[in-house]
N, CA, C and O atoms as a DFTB+ gen file, in Angstrom:
712 C
 N C O
     1  1      77.000     118.826      26.082
     2  2      77.978     119.719      26.522
     3  2      79.643     119.580      25.990
     4  3      80.319     118.645      26.418
     5  1      80.208     120.553      25.062
     6  2      81.174     120.156      24.503
     7  2      82.172     121.086      25.216
     8  3      82.025     122.179      25.763
     9  1      83.420     120.149      24.997
    10  2      84.580     120.564      26.022
    11  2      85.663     120.915      24.533
    12  3      85.719     120.248      23.500
    13  1      86.509     122.294      24.915
    14  2      87.545     122.171      24.236
    15  2      88.825     122.795      24.872
    16  3      88.812     123.493      25.885
    17  1      89.894     122.469      24.177
    18  2      91.239     122.858      25.528
    19  2      92.377     123.294      24.552
    20  3      92.420     122.863      23.400
    21  1      93.289     124.158      25.054
    22  2      94.374     124.227      24.408
    23  2      95.204     124.901      25.624
    24  3      94.789     125.327      26.702
    25  1      96.553     124.855      25.076
    26  2      97.521     125.529      26.183
    27  2      97.971     126.815      26.143
    28  3      98.343     127.416      25.135
    29  1      97.914     127.377      27.680
    30  2      98.466     129.114      27.228
    31  2      99.334     128.944      28.499
    32  3      98.818     128.070      29.194
    33  1     100.438     129.436      29.059
    34  2     101.015     129.736      30.122
    35  2      99.906     130.979      31.652
    36  3      98.963     131.770      31.612
    37  1     100.353     130.704      32.175
    38  2      99.676     131.765      33.352
    39  2     100.887     132.292      34.158
    40  3     101.889     131.661      34.494
    41  1     100.534     133.756      34.425
    42  2     101.341     134.723      35.034
    43  2     100.790     135.805      36.151
    44  3     100.008     136.743      35.997
    45  1     101.363     135.418      37.136
    46  2     100.867     135.968      38.175
    47  2      99.619     136.165      38.782
    48  3      99.051     137.219      39.068
    49  1      99.101     134.418      39.013
    50  2      98.058     133.513      39.192
    51  2      96.725     134.169      38.661
    52  3      95.697     134.239      39.334
    53  1      96.844     134.568      37.576
    54  2      95.811     135.334      36.726
    55  2      95.619     134.670      35.361
    56  3      96.666     134.306      34.825
    57  1      94.414     134.429      34.656
    58  2      94.302     133.476      33.570
    59  2      94.863     134.718      32.517
    60  3      94.515     135.898      32.478
    61  1      95.684     134.118      31.837
    62  2      96.430     134.869      30.226
    63  2      95.848     133.816      29.273
    64  3      95.594     132.645      29.553
    65  1      95.645     134.578      27.843
    66  2      95.060     133.840      27.094
    67  2      93.817     134.717      26.455
    68  3      93.349     135.730      26.974
    69  1      93.387     134.123      25.237
    70  2      92.227     134.884      25.085
    71  2      90.920     133.366      24.877
    72  3      90.896     132.454      24.050
    73  1      90.001     133.695      26.032
    74  2      89.073     132.843      25.608
    75  2      87.790     132.949      24.295
    76  3      87.059     133.900      24.015
    77  1      87.883     131.587      23.677
    78  2      87.275     132.029      22.164
    79  2      85.876     131.160      22.596
    80  3      85.653     130.610      23.675
    81  1      85.139     131.215      21.572
    82  2      83.739     131.232      21.297
    83  2      83.863     129.183      21.603
    84  3      82.887     128.588      22.061
    85  1      85.056     128.503      21.285
    86  2      84.768     127.182      21.371
    87  2      86.285     126.671      22.233
    88  3      86.611     125.508      21.999
    89  1      86.892     127.195      22.866
    90  2      88.175     127.051      23.500
    91  2      88.421     127.220      25.366
    92  3      87.750     127.747      26.254
    93  1      89.803     126.435      25.338
    94  2      89.754     126.484      27.270
    95  2      91.195     126.549      27.154
    96  3      91.673     126.578      26.020
    97  1      92.031     126.577      28.264
    98  2      92.896     126.250      28.449
    99  2      93.446     125.315      29.572
   100  3      92.713     125.211      30.556
   101  1      94.422     124.737      29.582
   102  2      95.579     124.143      30.636
   103  2      95.965     125.182      31.392
   104  3      95.931     126.176      30.666
   105  1      96.243     125.411      32.256
   106  2      97.078     126.083      32.688
   107  2      97.962     125.480      33.573
   108  3      97.537     124.409      34.007
   109  1      99.162     125.852      34.021
   110  2     100.023     125.268      34.962
   111  2     100.701     126.049      35.943
   112  3     101.411     126.872      35.363
   113  1     100.785     126.143      37.188
   114  2     101.333     126.693      38.093
   115  2     102.370     126.355      38.758
   116  3     102.358     125.398      39.532
   117  1     103.413     127.103      38.542
   118  2     104.618     125.839      39.482
   119  2     104.614     124.539      39.175
   120  3     104.244     124.120      38.078
   121  1     104.956     123.933      39.961
   122  2     104.900     121.742      39.954
   123  2     103.583     121.570      39.851
   124  3     103.321     120.682      39.041
   125  1     102.245     122.272      40.556
   126  2     101.553     121.540      40.550
   127  2     100.423     122.104      39.198
   128  3     100.164     123.296      39.034
   129  1      99.810     120.894      38.254
   130  2      99.139     121.364      37.131
   131  2      97.669     121.573      37.881
   132  3      97.169     120.773      38.672
   133  1      97.053     122.927      37.414
   134  2      95.567     123.433      37.480
   135  2      95.212     123.576      35.945
   136  3      95.768     124.176      35.025
   137  1      93.734     122.564      36.046
   138  2      93.697     122.528      34.725
   139  2      92.348     123.866      34.862
   140  3      91.723     123.923      35.921
   141  1      92.071     124.697      33.908
   142  2      91.332     125.308      33.564
   143  2      90.309     124.799      32.305
   144  3      90.852     124.505      31.241
   145  1      88.824     124.693      32.421
   146  2      88.109     124.554      30.926
   147  2      87.254     125.311      30.573
   148  3      86.581     125.936      31.392
   149  1      87.056     125.447      28.963
   150  2      85.665     126.257      28.989
   151  2      84.749     125.246      28.715
   152  3      85.113     124.275      28.051
   153  1      83.352     125.358      29.229
   154  2      82.742     124.137      28.380
   155  2      81.502     125.097      27.875
   156  3      81.068     126.011      28.578
   157  1      80.990     124.779      26.578
   158  2      79.566     125.510      26.035
   159  2      78.593     124.780      26.373
   160  3      78.674     123.639      25.918
   161  1      77.468     125.045      27.158
   162  2      76.517     124.192      26.924
   163  2      75.449     124.616      25.627
   164  3      74.827     125.675      25.698
   165  1      75.298     123.715      24.463
   166  2      75.039     124.037      23.634
   167  2      73.486     124.202      23.100
   168  3      73.072     124.383      21.955
   169  1      72.667     124.053      24.547
   170  2      70.889     124.583      24.472
   171  2      71.076     126.035      24.954
   172  3      70.101     126.704      24.610
   173  1      71.840     126.631      25.519
   174  2      71.340     128.168      25.594
   175  2      72.586     128.619      25.545
   176  3      72.628     129.662      26.198
   177  1      73.901     128.284      24.979
   178  2      75.229     128.542      24.516
   179  2      76.136     129.682      25.904
   180  3      77.006     130.543      25.779
   181  1      75.447     129.171      27.067
   182  2      75.993     129.841      27.811
   183  2      77.459     129.084      28.490
   184  3      77.236     127.997      29.021
   185  1      78.673     129.481      28.511
   186  2      79.603     129.067      28.647
   187  2      79.961     128.756      30.293
   188  3      79.144     129.102      31.146
   189  1      80.863     128.277      30.567
   190  2      81.052     127.565      31.911
   191  2      82.419     127.466      32.011
   192  3      83.047     126.982      31.069
   193  1      83.118     127.938      33.241
   194  2      84.758     128.008      33.586
   195  2      84.772     126.824      34.558
   196  3      84.081     126.848      35.577
   197  1      85.658     125.656      34.202
   198  2      85.770     124.747      35.334
   199  2      87.160     124.977      35.593
   200  3      87.933     125.174      34.655
   201  1      87.720     124.964      37.330
   202  2      88.928     124.663      37.315
   203  2      89.297     123.761      37.991
   204  3      89.068     124.044      39.167
   205  1      89.800     122.713      37.881
   206  2      90.763     121.500      38.654
   207  2      91.649     121.584      39.311
   208  3      92.347     122.587      39.160
   209  1      91.959     120.776      40.140
   210  2      93.689     120.442      40.916
   211  2      93.548     118.966      40.396
   212  3      92.683     118.182      40.786
   213  1      94.456     118.714      39.521
   214  2      94.289     117.068      39.615
   215  2      92.769     116.847      38.709
   216  3      92.449     117.360      37.636
   217  1      92.158     116.086      39.404
   218  2      90.979     115.644      39.000
   219  2      89.785     115.900      40.084
   220  3      88.702     115.317      40.133
   221  1      90.212     116.797      40.829
   222  2      89.302     117.751      41.977
   223  2      88.392     118.819      41.439
   224  3      89.184     119.468      40.756
   225  1      87.376     119.330      41.334
   226  2      87.118     120.558      41.005
   227  2      86.978     121.937      42.254
   228  3      86.263     121.963      43.257
   229  1      88.009     123.067      41.702
   230  2      87.725     123.700      42.501
   231  2      87.233     124.928      42.596
   232  3      87.068     125.333      43.747
   233  1      86.916     125.729      41.616
   234  2      85.946     126.395      41.379
   235  2      85.204     126.072      39.923
   236  3      85.715     125.435      39.002
   237  1      83.702     126.744      39.942
   238  2      82.776     126.798      38.651
   239  2      82.650     127.753      38.544
   240  3      82.388     128.245      39.641
   241  1      82.687     128.929      37.279
   242  2      82.358     130.195      37.398
   243  2      80.976     130.187      35.967
   244  3      81.177     129.929      34.780
   245  1      79.973     130.466      36.465
   246  2      79.055     130.790      34.739
   247  2      79.557     132.763      34.781
   248  3      79.715     133.731      35.525
   249  1      79.618     132.180      33.033
   250  2      79.835     133.554      32.694
   251  2      78.643     133.677      31.560
   252  3      77.930     132.734      31.215
   253  1      78.566     134.985      31.064
   254  2      76.973     135.359      30.461
   255  2      77.012     134.839      29.002
   256  3      77.870     135.179      28.188
   257  1      76.078     134.052      28.775
   258  2      76.239     133.460      27.300
   259  2      76.857     134.430      25.946
   260  3      76.597     135.633      25.974
   261  1      77.533     133.967      24.974
   262  2      78.454     134.568      24.258
   263  2      77.238     134.778      23.005
   264  3      76.434     133.906      22.675
   265  1      77.319     135.947      22.506
   266  2      76.518     136.227      21.764
   267  2      76.973     136.033      20.224
   268  3      77.729     135.111      19.917
   269  1      76.600     136.716      19.517
   270  2      77.031     135.853      17.993
   271  2      77.303     137.526      17.709
   272  3      78.199     137.812      16.915
   273  1      76.603     138.515      18.297
   274  2      76.417     139.922      17.153
   275  2      78.215     140.314      18.154
   276  3      78.956     141.084      17.543
   277  1      78.569     139.957      19.081
   278  2      79.724     140.537      19.726
   279  2      80.991     140.634      18.594
   280  3      81.436     139.741      17.873
   281  1      81.367     141.939      18.702
   282  2      82.955     142.229      18.076
   283  2      83.944     141.416      18.434
   284  3      84.239     141.164      19.602
   285  1      84.518     140.955      17.406
   286  2      86.371     140.786      18.430
   287  2      86.619     141.403      19.186
   288  3      86.440     142.621      19.162
   289  1      87.361     140.453      20.572
   290  2      88.109     140.977      21.513
   291  2      88.923     141.802      21.723
   292  3      89.028     142.625      22.632
   293  1      89.695     141.525      20.618
   294  2      90.913     142.740      19.786
   295  2      90.596     143.393      18.699
   296  3      90.092     142.859      17.711
   297  1      90.963     145.008      18.842
   298  2      90.900     145.571      17.740
   299  2      92.310     146.279      17.727
   300  3      92.829     146.739      18.745
   301  1      92.883     146.320      16.455
   302  2      94.271     146.601      16.166
   303  2      94.568     148.197      15.930
   304  3      93.650     148.746      15.321
   305  1      95.724     149.107      16.308
   306  2      95.686     150.093      16.331
   307  2      95.437     150.762      14.879
   308  3      94.885     151.835      15.124
   309  1      95.556     150.655      13.798
   310  2      95.115     150.990      12.514
   311  2      93.444     151.183      12.650
   312  3      92.906     152.253      12.364
   313  1      92.829     150.216      13.041
   314  2      91.570     150.293      12.945
   315  2      90.958     151.240      14.185
   316  3      89.895     151.834      14.004
   317  1      91.480     151.321      15.102
   318  2      90.975     152.568      15.882
   319  2      91.720     153.966      15.521
   320  3      91.370     155.028      16.037
   321  1      92.767     153.863      14.598
   322  2      93.090     155.234      14.522
   323  2      91.935     155.410      13.184
   324  3      91.669     156.603      13.040
   325  1      91.490     154.870      12.582
   326  2      90.239     154.953      11.509
   327  2      89.141     155.487      12.203
   328  3      88.766     156.599      11.833
   329  1      88.312     154.736      13.480
   330  2      87.287     155.207      13.961
   331  2      87.383     156.898      14.612
   332  3      86.472     157.727      14.629
   333  1      89.141     157.090      15.237
   334  2      89.088     158.849      15.500
   335  2      88.927     159.259      14.232
   336  3      87.879     159.878      14.048
   337  1      89.636     159.114      13.281
   338  2      89.691     159.890      11.973
   339  2      88.393     160.516      11.328
   340  3      88.180     161.627      10.841
   341  1      87.301     158.968      11.571
   342  2      85.809     159.044      11.287
   343  2      84.925     159.219      12.009
   344  3      83.850     158.794      11.585
   345  1      84.909     159.793      13.185
   346  2      84.849     160.680      14.678
   347  2      83.522     159.780      14.593
   348  3      82.363     160.183      14.486
   349  1      84.095     158.157      14.686
   350  2      83.093     157.633      15.337
   351  2      82.610     157.645      16.526
   352  3      83.494     158.056      17.278
   353  1      81.350     157.329      17.280
   354  2      81.257     157.703      18.764
   355  2      81.577     156.075      19.209
   356  3      81.138     154.985      18.841
   357  1      82.441     156.466      20.060
   358  2      83.204     155.026      20.917
   359  2      83.803     155.829      21.984
   360  3      84.275     156.964      21.921
   361  1      83.700     155.063      22.933
   362  2      84.665     155.355      24.229
   363  2      86.289     154.480      24.317
   364  3      86.647     153.303      24.278
   365  1      86.914     155.728      24.444
   366  2      88.219     155.207      24.220
   367  2      89.498     155.653      25.355
   368  3      90.286     156.596      25.437
   369  1      89.166     154.215      26.282
   370  2      90.262     154.459      27.838
   371  2      91.325     153.722      27.322
   372  3      91.566     152.904      26.434
   373  1      92.056     154.543      28.542
   374  2      93.479     154.370      28.428
   375  2      93.531     153.674      29.996
   376  3      92.884     154.409      30.742
   377  1      93.920     152.851      30.515
   378  2      93.673     152.021      31.762
   379  2      95.007     151.963      32.279
   380  3      95.229     150.933      32.915
   381  1      96.116     152.904      32.178
   382  2      97.573     152.746      32.509
   383  2      97.279     153.341      33.927
   384  3      96.174     153.427      34.462
   385  1      98.298     153.672      34.349
   386  2      98.258     154.368      35.709
   387  2      98.303     155.752      35.228
   388  3      97.998     156.053      34.074
   389  1      98.731     156.698      36.225
   390  2      98.694     157.956      35.769
   391  2      99.697     158.393      35.368
   392  3      99.958     158.872      34.264
   393  1     100.430     158.220      36.420
   394  2     102.260     158.216      35.758
   395  2     102.766     158.153      34.628
   396  3     103.503     158.919      34.007
   397  1     102.066     156.632      34.272
   398  2     102.651     156.264      32.513
   399  2     101.269     157.309      31.599
   400  3     101.311     157.332      30.369
   401  1     100.425     157.897      32.161
   402  2      99.815     158.388      31.173
   403  2     100.171     160.098      31.156
   404  3      99.619     160.876      30.378
   405  1     101.311     160.543      32.280
   406  2     101.311     161.936      32.320
   407  2     102.840     161.161      31.377
   408  3     102.950     161.754      30.304
   409  1     103.359     160.642      31.455
   410  2     104.944     160.513      30.485
   411  2     104.250     160.312      28.963
   412  3     104.665     161.141      28.153
   413  1     103.378     159.462      28.494
   414  2     102.692     159.536      27.356
   415  2     101.215     159.019      27.292
   416  3     100.800     158.051      27.930
   417  1     100.270     160.009      26.198
   418  2      99.360     159.553      25.603
   419  2      98.950     159.521      24.472
   420  3      99.618     159.612      23.441
   421  1      97.164     159.313      24.647
   422  2      96.906     159.801      23.151
   423  2      95.473     160.648      23.556
   424  3      94.467     160.451      24.237
   425  1      95.832     161.315      23.015
   426  2      95.008     162.791      22.870
   427  2      93.288     162.371      23.507
   428  3      92.714     162.575      24.577
   429  1      93.009     161.883      22.566
   430  2      91.495     161.391      22.487
   431  2      91.266     160.124      23.548
   432  3      90.198     159.529      23.404
   433  1      92.078     159.693      24.506
   434  2      91.369     159.214      25.505
   435  2      91.349     159.069      26.547
   436  3      92.382     159.461      27.089
   437  1      90.327     158.491      27.466
   438  2      90.187     159.362      28.834
   439  2      90.744     158.122      29.707
   440  3      90.519     156.933      29.482
   441  1      91.606     158.725      30.870
   442  2      91.961     158.188      31.568
   443  2      91.195     157.299      32.607
   444  3      90.348     158.038      33.109
   445  1      91.124     156.280      33.055
   446  2      90.524     155.099      34.311
   447  2      91.409     153.818      34.291
   448  3      91.354     152.829      33.561
   449  1      92.140     154.103      35.195
   450  2      93.250     152.958      35.450
   451  2      92.595     151.688      35.978
   452  3      91.784     151.573      36.897
   453  1      93.094     150.829      35.246
   454  2      92.622     149.697      35.418
   455  2      92.156     149.409      37.158
   456  3      91.028     148.974      37.394
   457  1      93.076     149.680      38.225
   458  2      92.671     149.481      40.174
   459  2      90.948     150.312      39.945
   460  3      90.089     149.707      40.587
   461  1      90.453     151.428      39.228
   462  2      89.402     152.168      39.675
   463  2      88.397     151.706      38.891
   464  3      87.254     151.880      39.316
   465  1      88.610     150.919      37.390
   466  2      87.640     150.549      36.982
   467  2      86.255     150.035      37.367
   468  3      85.217     150.274      36.751
   469  1      86.373     149.349      38.390
   470  2      85.181     149.002      39.327
   471  2      84.606     149.377      39.483
   472  3      83.463     149.068      39.147
   473  1      85.063     150.773      40.397
   474  2      84.291     152.095      40.967
   475  2      83.932     153.270      40.200
   476  3      83.509     154.324      40.674
   477  1      84.210     152.907      38.514
   478  2      83.866     154.348      37.838
   479  2      83.544     153.474      36.708
   480  3      84.114     153.600      35.624
   481  1      82.514     152.462      36.968
   482  2      82.011     151.715      35.950
   483  2      80.603     152.281      35.582
   484  3      79.801     151.657      34.887
   485  1      80.338     153.716      36.195
   486  2      78.577     154.421      35.796
   487  2      79.268     155.325      34.928
   488  3      78.487     156.030      34.288
   489  1      80.924     155.608      34.615
   490  2      81.310     156.304      33.257
   491  2      81.350     155.381      32.095
   492  3      81.714     155.686      30.960
   493  1      80.947     154.251      32.489
   494  2      80.747     153.302      30.744
   495  2      79.216     153.397      30.561
   496  3      78.802     153.347      29.403
   497  1      78.535     153.498      31.331
   498  2      77.394     153.429      30.788
   499  2      76.474     154.079      30.005
   500  3      75.474     153.422      29.714
   501  1      76.563     155.303      29.551
   502  2      76.168     155.496      28.367
   503  2      76.663     154.628      26.758
   504  3      76.105     154.595      25.662
   505  1      77.994     153.984      27.284
   506  2      78.406     153.110      25.916
   507  2      78.391     151.827      26.317
   508  3      79.433     151.175      26.370
   509  1      76.960     151.218      26.714
   510  2      76.728     150.128      27.547
   511  2      76.316     149.024      26.240
   512  3      76.508     147.817      26.385
   513  1      75.839     149.488      25.198
   514  2      75.659     148.698      23.886
   515  2      76.187     149.572      22.842
   516  3      75.664     149.677      21.733
   517  1      77.451     150.326      23.297
   518  2      78.502     150.616      21.844
   519  2      79.602     149.903      22.123
   520  3      79.925     149.120      23.017
   521  1      80.158     150.392      21.060
   522  2      81.905     150.319      21.304
   523  2      82.855     150.932      22.469
   524  3      82.861     152.112      22.819
   525  1      83.427     150.187      22.844
   526  2      84.599     150.602      24.027
   527  2      86.027     150.270      23.529
   528  3      86.012     149.310      22.758
   529  1      86.769     150.583      23.662
   530  2      88.324     150.364      23.189
   531  2      88.517     151.006      24.475
   532  3      88.010     151.941      25.094
   533  1      89.728     149.886      24.700
   534  2      90.753     149.757      26.209
   535  2      92.071     149.229      25.511
   536  3      92.294     148.316      24.716
   537  1      93.068     150.445      26.314
   538  2      93.980     150.239      26.115
   539  2      95.129     150.054      27.106
   540  3      94.589     150.032      28.212
   541  1      96.863     149.866      27.298
   542  2      97.194     150.179      28.782
   543  2      98.838     149.934      27.535
   544  3      98.712     150.155      26.331
   545  1      99.956     149.559      28.034
   546  2     101.086     149.943      27.827
   547  2     101.544     148.833      26.258
   548  3     101.995     149.155      25.159
   549  1     101.261     147.827      26.697
   550  2     101.495     146.422      26.199
   551  2      99.923     145.723      25.735
   552  3      99.986     145.110      24.670
   553  1      98.792     145.740      26.279
   554  2      97.661     145.090      25.925
   555  2      97.525     143.990      26.894
   556  3      96.724     143.121      26.551
   557  1      98.231     143.792      28.235
   558  2      97.546     142.641      29.113
   559  2      96.624     143.139      30.086
   560  3      95.604     142.573      30.479
   561  1      97.104     144.318      30.459
   562  2      95.758     144.817      31.830
   563  2      94.624     145.365      31.288
   564  3      93.580     145.408      31.940
   565  1      94.737     145.934      29.784
   566  2      93.535     145.823      28.897
   567  2      92.846     144.832      28.886
   568  3      91.850     144.602      29.572
   569  1      93.509     143.969      27.832
   570  2      92.661     142.836      28.263
   571  2      91.701     142.329      29.140
   572  3      90.611     141.827      28.865
   573  1      92.430     142.585      30.648
   574  2      91.543     141.964      31.883
   575  2      90.558     142.456      32.220
   576  3      89.619     141.862      32.750
   577  1      90.660     144.440      31.790
   578  2      89.504     145.025      32.230
   579  2      88.769     144.670      30.892
   580  3      87.601     144.934      31.180
   581  1      88.772     144.280      29.753
   582  2      87.619     144.018      28.236
   583  2      87.340     143.063      29.098
   584  3      86.376     143.416      29.778
   585  1      87.676     142.156      29.353
   586  2      87.026     140.810      30.072
   587  2      85.850     141.105      31.201
   588  3      84.720     140.617      31.220
   589  1      86.300     141.825      31.921
   590  2      85.806     142.449      33.317
   591  2      84.539     143.155      32.378
   592  3      83.319     143.092      32.533
   593  1      84.873     143.434      31.963
   594  2      83.615     144.768      31.158
   595  2      82.812     143.890      30.101
   596  3      81.652     144.264      29.927
   597  1      83.284     142.644      29.271
   598  2      82.141     142.039      29.021
   599  2      81.267     141.238      30.228
   600  3      80.040     141.170      30.152
   601  1      82.069     140.600      31.418
   602  2      80.963     139.767      32.006
   603  2      80.218     140.693      32.759
   604  3      79.332     140.222      33.470
   605  1      80.444     142.298      32.753
   606  2      79.249     143.158      33.026
   607  2      78.624     143.606      32.468
   608  3      78.078     144.616      32.913
   609  1      78.236     143.020      30.817
   610  2      77.209     143.258      30.228
   611  2      77.798     144.302      29.127
   612  3      77.179     144.485      28.079
   613  1      78.718     144.813      29.336
   614  2      79.524     145.565      28.064
   615  2      80.098     144.752      26.232
   616  3      81.176     144.852      25.646
   617  1      79.204     144.238      25.959
   618  2      79.648     143.657      24.785
   619  2      80.673     144.180      23.789
   620  3      81.757     143.669      23.507
   621  1      80.149     145.252      23.329
   622  2      81.407     145.689      22.645
   623  2      82.326     146.318      22.582
   624  3      82.709     147.014      21.641
   625  1      83.079     146.037      24.202
   626  2      84.325     146.141      24.695
   627  2      85.438     145.387      23.979
   628  3      85.466     144.190      24.265
   629  1      86.164     145.715      23.301
   630  2      87.599     145.772      22.847
   631  2      88.626     145.815      23.372
   632  3      88.644     146.732      24.193
   633  1      90.009     144.986      23.292
   634  2      91.288     145.234      23.541
   635  2      92.064     146.448      22.460
   636  3      91.453     145.945      21.517
   637  1      92.679     147.326      21.941
   638  2      93.816     147.346      21.522
   639  2      94.838     146.986      21.857
   640  3      95.529     147.318      22.819
   641  1      95.055     145.980      20.741
   642  2      96.145     144.607      20.294
   643  2      97.375     145.337      20.362
   644  3      97.714     145.901      19.323
   645  1      98.230     145.463      21.525
   646  2      99.645     145.961      21.156
   647  2      99.992     147.137      22.453
   648  3     101.140     147.133      22.896
   649  1      99.159     147.947      22.929
   650  2      98.734     148.905      23.796
   651  2      99.157     150.388      22.824
   652  3      99.232     150.672      21.628
   653  1      99.326     150.947      23.888
   654  2     100.216     152.559      23.179
   655  2     101.495     152.190      22.806
   656  3     102.129     153.162      22.396
   657  1     102.337     150.775      22.787
   658  2     103.441     150.555      22.435
   659  2     103.262     150.545      20.997
   660  3     104.020     151.150      20.239
   661  1     102.193     149.813      20.588
   662  2     101.682     149.320      19.057
   663  2     100.961     150.662      18.346
   664  3     100.715     150.850      17.155
   665  1     100.708     151.537      19.523
   666  2     100.111     152.745      18.393
   667  2     101.217     153.641      17.927
   668  3     101.074     154.152      16.817
   669  1     102.929     154.060      19.015
   670  2     103.928     154.743      18.720
   671  2     104.711     154.123      17.706
   672  3     105.547     154.757      17.062
   673  1     104.456     152.784      17.515
   674  2     105.348     152.155      16.180
   675  2     104.573     152.233      14.901
   676  3     105.053     152.227      13.768
   677  1     103.452     152.299      15.198
   678  2     102.707     151.930      13.426
   679  2     102.118     153.075      13.423
   680  3     102.363     153.660      12.368
   681  1     101.065     154.016      14.521
   682  2     100.722     154.790      14.015
   683  2     100.995     156.551      14.477
   684  3     100.769     157.464      13.682
   685  1     101.413     156.733      15.625
   686  2     102.098     158.054      15.507
   687  2     103.283     157.939      16.174
   688  3     103.245     157.738      17.388
   689  1     104.390     158.035      15.574
   690  2     106.118     157.852      16.406
   691  2     106.217     158.791      17.256
   692  3     107.005     158.719      18.199
   693  1     105.398     159.856      17.040
   694  2     105.875     160.943      18.150
   695  2     105.059     160.637      19.977
   696  3     105.110     161.258      21.039
   697  1     104.417     159.438      19.543
   698  2     104.191     159.390      20.890
   699  2     105.385     158.549      21.813
   700  3     105.906     157.516      21.392
   701  1     105.667     159.066      22.917
   702  2     107.093     158.446      23.217
   703  2     106.591     157.187      23.918
   704  3     105.635     157.090      24.687
   705  1     107.638     156.014      23.394
   706  2     108.088     154.900      23.885
   707  2     108.792     154.624      25.246
   708  3     109.639     155.463      25.552
   709  1     108.574     153.514      26.188
   710  2     108.716     153.726      27.350
   711  2     108.598     151.899      27.728
   712  3     108.688     151.501      28.890
């Protein structure tokens, strides 16, 4: 079993940072050090997240095996615009709150707020084996949704880097910023 570690911040008691194929994290929570490590079993390529408080194991979470064919976890706004322009069949999800969606939106995106995703997962089923792009305001919430979707077997789920803010700055300046 191989172990790899990097340092990233902890915000709102949730895991922040991107889990790479051979990476892990050391997370700091207040004055107490909480260490989270991602280990890869070289036999079955299945990642396991181990969380320690000091030297004591707190949790062990087994994740689905990583696939060599999984697309990158992030996609830039220019690539998403090309998908739309090329009329590629993909699911485009806005995981922001309805009030944010009312203020500004990308017309081709479907609103499924982050907190409704688990109860509306059946709406993703037809795209289980295809591309799903999720965005929010800046990319934090959508990354959490993408990680959850990948954990449910939606291997084509991707986070639109920078969210609608980046879309407004790079692709369509007519989309209001907030």
